[in-house]
C-alpha angles and dihedrals in degrees: 000000000000094000123056128179131193120189124182145157126214123199122195133177117212113202101198099060088026094231140130123227123202111195126187120211129195135177132175123190121192120190108188090173143351091271101044134062132174120192129184122192137181131178137172108216135188134193142172120255112252109288093242089069092057095044101037112123126217126203119251112219132203125218092278094051097254118139112247100171147328135258138184111239104177103056090115096056109140130234115276112236134194141180113222124191131177136183115195130190120188127183127182102221095186140339093291105021128078132179124202130187120188127176115187142185131199126182120191127201136175093035118159111264129179106228092175110055125079089235100041120218112231121183090223086077094043120134126181123266092259089066096053104262108153095193127230121333094213142025109299130216126216098238102100121126131198136177131206124181137155148123133258125205119192135180118196130187111193120226110288134147092002103310145068134190138204122186126186133194114181137179122187137175119199122183143156139195118240127212090280090055091247115146114233135173117258122232088255094059108126118168099200138012131174132188136172126195128183 
């Protein structure tokens, strides 16, 4: 059996936006020989926006600009959805050494985007509260889009004669489209990264 296929569907109910998500999953694994493996994977994935977006309160002003109350404007924010695809090639170079190459692509839709502010909030640039992200300044709309793609190269030496080693070389491009449909890099865009463990 050189070719194996796995097909599945995941269903999840999200209480906060009160919505269901049905997500197909697919993987294909091809082993042309004992030393080589090719794997293809695809998944549709969904997730809630960060809770602070749903619960964030905005001041209600009167005609004189005085605050007369607060309201939550983003309780109807939709689920964020993404399509994630990977292609993985693994070759066993020798008894203890293995090389793996994996390009990947992820496309996000329905991300919260501020269409009102002069400096629009886009969730692709979101960081958690502990890092000082204050969230959107206005009501957001679930029309944001973002793209991540890249390739990972890893070399692994399994434990033998008292040591092991894992080396990584990674390239990633992360971008989003703002309210003017202009593509920009996210704050997480990092062209290259290397790491060696042993």
